[in-house]
C-alpha distance (Angstrom), angle and dihedral (degrees) to the residues before:
residue distance angle dihedral
M1 . . .
I2 3.77 . .
G3 3.80 111.6 .
R4 3.81 103.4 153.8
I5 3.78 125.6 42.2
G6 3.79 124.7 -170.4
V7 3.79 120.3 -157.5
W8 3.77 111.0 -169.6
G9 3.78 142.3 167.8
M10 3.78 143.9 116.7
G11 3.79 119.7 -47.6
G12 3.78 114.3 -81.6
V13 3.81 98.3 20.5
G14 3.81 94.3 114.0
K15 3.82 107.6 -95.1
T16 3.78 93.9 135.1
T17 3.81 92.6 42.0
L18 3.80 90.7 51.8
I19 3.80 92.2 51.0
K20 3.83 92.6 42.5
N21 3.80 88.9 56.5
L22 3.79 89.9 50.1
N23 3.81 90.5 46.8
N24 3.80 91.7 51.8
K25 3.79 91.2 48.3
L26 3.81 92.0 50.3
I27 3.80 94.0 46.3
S28 3.81 92.2 49.3
G29 3.79 89.8 53.4
S30 3.79 90.6 -130.5
T31 3.78 93.9 126.5
S32 3.79 99.6 91.4
S33 3.76 141.4 6.1
S34 3.79 92.4 -107.3
G35 3.81 95.8 52.7
R36 3.75 132.2 -112.9
P37 3.79 122.1 9.1
F38 3.83 91.1 -153.2
S39 3.79 128.3 47.4
I40 3.81 89.5 -143.2
V41 3.79 137.7 9.8
I42 3.81 116.4 -153.0
W43 3.81 118.9 -165.3
V44 3.81 120.5 -167.4
T45 3.79 126.3 172.5
V46 3.79 106.0 -144.8
S47 3.85 103.2 -174.6
K48 3.77 130.7 -170.9
K49 3.80 96.8 -63.3
L50 3.80 105.3 62.9
D51 3.82 110.3 -137.7
E52 3.80 109.0 178.4
K53 3.78 94.5 -174.5
R54 3.82 92.7 53.1
I55 3.80 90.7 48.5
Q56 3.80 90.0 50.7
Q57 3.81 92.0 47.8
E58 3.81 91.6 51.9
M59 3.80 90.8 48.5
A60 3.80 91.0 48.3
E61 3.80 91.5 49.6
R62 3.81 91.7 52.1
L63 3.82 89.5 48.2
G64 3.80 91.7 50.5
L65 3.79 93.4 -116.3
K66 3.77 119.5 153.2
V67 3.78 106.4 -136.3
N68 3.74 133.1 -179.2
S69 3.80 113.7 -124.6
E70 3.80 86.4 -139.6
D71 3.83 92.1 62.5
N72 3.79 113.8 111.2
V73 3.81 124.5 -129.0
E74 3.82 92.8 -97.9
K75 3.81 94.8 53.1
M76 3.81 91.5 45.2
A77 3.82 89.3 49.9
I78 3.80 91.0 56.6
L79 3.82 92.1 49.0
L80 3.81 93.0 46.9
H81 3.80 93.3 46.1
Q82 3.80 92.2 51.3
R83 3.80 91.7 47.1
L84 3.81 95.1 46.8
L85 3.80 90.9 50.8
K86 3.81 87.6 61.2
E87 3.81 90.2 61.7
E88 3.78 116.1 89.2
K89 3.81 92.2 -141.8
F90 3.79 127.6 -10.4
L91 3.78 134.3 -169.8
L92 3.80 116.0 -148.7
I93 3.80 114.5 -165.3
L94 3.80 115.6 -164.2
D95 3.79 108.5 -170.7
D96 3.81 125.7 -163.6
V97 3.81 99.2 12.5
W98 3.80 113.4 -179.1
E99 3.80 100.8 175.3
K100 3.78 140.8 16.4
I101 3.79 113.6 -67.5
D102 3.81 121.0 -152.7
L103 3.80 99.6 -131.3
D104 3.81 92.2 -173.7
R105 3.80 89.4 57.1
L106 3.82 89.1 52.1
G107 3.80 91.0 51.3
V108 3.81 99.1 -110.2
P109 3.83 112.9 149.9
S110 3.79 114.9 -127.7
H111 3.79 118.8 -109.1
E112 3.81 87.8 -120.1
T113 3.81 90.4 65.0
H114 3.80 97.1 32.0
K115 3.79 104.8 45.4
G116 3.78 118.5 -156.9
S117 3.79 96.4 23.5
R118 3.80 119.5 117.6
I119 3.79 139.6 -159.1
I120 3.79 121.8 -154.1
L121 3.77 121.4 -171.1
T122 3.78 129.9 -175.2
S123 3.78 120.5 -152.9
R124 3.76 141.5 156.9
S125 3.79 88.7 -129.0
S126 3.78 130.8 71.2
E127 3.80 86.1 -161.9
V128 3.82 90.8 63.1
C129 3.80 88.7 52.3
R130 3.79 90.6 52.0
E131 3.83 92.2 46.4
M132 3.82 87.6 52.4
M133 3.82 87.5 53.0
V134 3.79 96.1 -126.0
D135 3.79 117.8 -171.3
F136 3.79 94.1 -147.8
E137 3.80 130.6 28.6
L138 3.77 125.2 -159.1
K139 3.79 115.3 -167.6
V140 3.79 112.4 -154.5
N141 3.77 120.5 -157.4
T142 3.77 125.5 130.7
T143 3.82 86.7 -48.3
L144 3.79 126.6 29.4
Q145 3.79 120.1 -107.2
S146 3.77 123.9 -176.9
E147 3.76 125.9 -149.3
S148 3.76 113.1 -171.8
R149 3.76 130.1 -172.8
G150 3.77 112.0 -151.6
G151 3.80 95.7 9.6
G152 3.76 125.8 -62.1
A153 3.73 149.3 161.9
S154 3.77 124.8 -65.9
E155 3.78 93.1 -141.2
T156 3.79 124.1 70.2
Y157 3.79 100.1 -131.7
P158 3.82 98.1 50.8
A159 3.81 89.3 47.2
I160 3.76 91.5 53.8
C161 3.77 96.0 44.6
R162 3.80 101.5 37.6
G163 3.77 107.5 132.7
S164 3.79 94.8 5.2
C165 3.78 107.0 56.8
A166 3.75 123.4 81.3
């Protein structure tokens, strides 16, 4: 099963635009006849300087969690993990990732324990995707190319929704 998807390519080739279009499609519920494939879509722009607490605060805000700015990363991780487990299926989009992110430290449940949920990350580096142990890589240049480990779809949407979309 595909749980993590890496979208990578040089700056300015359209990685973020591609994922924004997907995000808008998912939020509008226009992706299938039975509605949304995910109960919630969470978008966080990571940026070059990794700030775990800011990422957690943005996730918490999207999840409707009231958090104390004084809370440390570990306490926030517990709150986020508990809240995400309440979602049937979530999609976490991490845009502009420059280095490996410890998703456990952020409080993100693994796709092994939370079946049907997905994580998409965009990066300029295929190495970052590999360090994040993505199941499916999509290289974006002027034309899309997919590189899948363990089989996979050649189109972004089916790869994201496989096993969770109606």
